[in-house]
N, C-alpha and C positions, 0 to 999 in steps of 0.2 A: 870352479866349475858350477854352472848354473843348474839349479834344480828344476826339473820339468814338473808341470802340474798334471799328475795322473789322477783319474777318479778313484775314490776309495773303493767303489764296487764296480766291477766290469759290467758294461751294458752293451748289448749287441747293436742297438740303434741309438743314434743321437736324438735329442728332443725334437729336432726339426724333422728327422726321418719318421719318428713315431707320430708326429702331427700329420704328416702327409699320409702315412699308413692309415690312420683313423679317418682322415678325410675321404680317402678312397672307399673305405668300408661304409662310411655314412652315406656317400653318394650312391653306392650300389644298393644299399638298403632303401633309400628314398626312391630310386628308380624302380626297384622291385615293388614297393608299396604302391607307387603311382600306376604301374602296369596292372597290378591285381585289382585296384579300385576302378580303373578304366574298363576292364573286361567285364565287370559286373557278374562275377562268378556266383552261381547259386550254390552256396555251401551246404544247403539241406540235402543235396544229392549225394554228398559224401557220407551221410549217416548210414545208408544201407548199401553203399558201394560194394562192400565185401560180400554181402548176400547176393547181389546181382552177379558178381564175378563167380561165386560158387555155383550159382544156378546155371551160368553159361558153361562152366566146365562140365557140369552134369549133363547138359544137353549135347556136348561134344563127344562125351565118352559113352560107349566105346566107338572108335573110329570105324567108318564104313569102308573096310578094305576092298570090298567089291567095286568101289568107285575108282580105285587106283588105276586100272588099265585105261579108263576113259581120259585121265589127265596126263598120261605119258606123252601123247602126241603134242598137246599144247605146251607141255613142259619143254619138250625138245624144240618146239617153235620159239619159245621164249629165249632159249640159248642161241638159236640162229639169229634172232632179232638183235640180241646184244652183240654177237660176233660180227655180223655184217655192218651194223651201225658203227661199231668201233673201227672196222677196217676202212669204211668210207670216210670217217672223221680224220684218219691219218692223212689221206690224200689232200684234204683241205688244210689241216692243222700245220703241216710243215711249211708251206709257203706263207701262211699267215704269221707263223712264228718268226720267219725271217723279216717279214714286214713290220712286226711289232718290236723287234729287237733294235736297240739304238745303234748298234755297231754294224748292222746290215741293212737297215732301212734306207730308202733313197733320200728322204728329207723329213722335216718336221711334219709336213702334211700327211705323208704316207705312214709315219709312225702313229699319228692320231687315228688314221683310218684303221690300222691294225689293232690298236688298243680298243677302239670302238667296237670292232667285231668281237674281241675277247669278252668285253663287258656284256654285249648283247647276248652272246651265247650262254654265258654263265649266269646271267641275271634271270633267265627264264627257266623255270623248272621243266623237267622232262615230260611231266604229265601235261603241262600247258602246251609244250611243243607238240605233244600228241594230239591235243585238241585242234591245233592249227593245221596239222597235216591230215587229220581225219577229214577236216573241212575241204582240203585240197584234193586228196586222193581217195577219199571215202574210207570206210572201216576196213581194217585188215592189217596184215603184217608190214606192208609197204609204209604205211603211216608210222608204225612203230620203229622201223629201221631209220626213217628220216628223223624222227624225234630223238632217238638215241644219238645219231650222228650230229644233229644240230647242237645238242647239249654237250657232247664230248669235245667238239672242236675247240671251244674256248678253254676247257680244262687242259687238254694236251698242249695246245699252242702256247698257253701262258707259261707252263713249266719248261717247255722247249725253248721259248724265247729267253727266259732267264738263264738257261744253260748256254745259249748262244752268246749272251752278253758276258759270260764268264770264261770263254774259250781263251786258249793261249794265243796271243796276238803274234808271237814270234813265228809260229807256223804259217800264219796268214801272210806275214811280210815275206817269208821265204818263198812262198808260192807266187806272190806278186812279183818278186824279183825275176822270176823266170818268164815273165810276160804273159802269164795266164789270164784268161778272161774272168768275169764275175762268176759265171756258172761253174767254171773249173775251180775257182777258189772255194766256192761253197761246197762243192762235191768232194774235194780232196783235202781241204784244210779245216773246214768247220764240221761237216757231217760226221766224219770219223770220231771227232771229239765228243759230239753230243749223242752218238749212237746208243751208248748204254742208257742215257737218260730217256731217250725216245722210246726204246724198247721197254724199259721199266715202267715208264708212265703209261704206255699203251696197255700193258698187261694189268696194271693197277686200275686203269679206267675200265677195262673190260670186266674186271671183277665187280666194280660198282654198277656197271650197266646190266649185268645179270640180275642184280637185285632190283634195279629200277624197272627193268623190263617186265618184272612179275606183276606190276600194277598197271601197266599200260592198257591192259584189257578193260579196265574200269571206264576208259573213254573210247573204247572201240578200236584200239590200235594193235590188236592181236595179242597172242600169248595166253598164258594160263590165267591172267588176271580176269579175263572174261568169264571163265568158269568160277573163279572165286567170287566175283561180283554177283553172278547168278545164284550161287549157293547161299550167299548171305541174304540176298533179297527174298529167297524162298524159305529162310530160316532153317536150312538143312545143315545144322551145325556139325553133325558127324562127318559130312562131306567136306565142310570147311576145314576141319582138323586134318583130314587126309591131304588136302591141297597144301595147307600150311606146312605139314611135315615134309611133303615132297619138295616144296620150295626151300625148306631148311636144309635138306640133304644136298640139293644142288648148290646152294650158297656155300655150304661147308666145303664141298669139292672144289668149287671155283676159287675159294679163298686159299685152299691148300695148293692148288695148281699155281695161282698167282704168286704165293710166297716162295714156292720152289723155283719158278722161273726167275724171279727177281733176285733170289739168293745166288743163282748161277751166273748172273751178269754183273754182280757187284764184287 
C-alpha cells in the first residue's frame, strides 16, 4: 500500500492560492494609492476636521421644532414623488424586461435594445435625471416623478428580466401546446412565476426612491430637498437638523414597510 505525501502542518491555502491572494491585496493597495494621489487630497484639512464637526453640531442644537409644521407638506410631497415615480416605472419596466430577457425577446437586435435601455436608465443618477426633466418640464414635482421613474425602470426591469430567464419552461411548453398566443403565454405561464419577484423588487425600489427623492429638491425637482437646500444656503443649521430628522423618520418607516411587505410575499 503506497504512502501518500501529506504535509507535516495543515495549511488552509496552497502556495499558489496564497500567491494569488497577496497579488489581489497588492493590486487593491496600488489602486487605492493611485486614486488617492490622483485626487490631490489636501490632508491639512483633516487636522481640524473634528473641531469643525463639533462646531457644526453646536450650531444645529437645539433643533428649531417650530419649523417642523412647514416641512410636513414637502415631506408628504416627497413620498408622493417616490410613489408615483415607482408606479410609472412598473408600466415601462415589465415590457422592457420581456424585451431584455433572452428567452422572451424576439431576436438578438431586440435583446440589445432592451439591454441598452437597462444600461441607460441605471447609468444616470436620479439627480442627473432630475436636471434633465427640470429643463423639460420646469421646476416642480413633475420633474421629480419623471426622474424617479427614469431611474427605476432599469433597476426593476433588470431584476425582472433575470427572473424571466429562470422561469420553469415546462409551464411555457404546456401553455404552448394548447395553441395559446404569445401574449397568453406571457400572462398565464410567465407572469405568475415572476409575480413575487416583481412585487418584491417594486417595494424595494420604492424604499430606495423615498430616500433619493429627498434630495431632488436640490435641482428644483420638488420635495423636501428644496427646503433642505435653502436652509443650508442660509446657514440655518437648527432648521437643517429638523429636516434631517424628519427625513430619517420617513426613511425608517419606509424601510419597515418595505421589509414587512417583502417578508409576506417570500
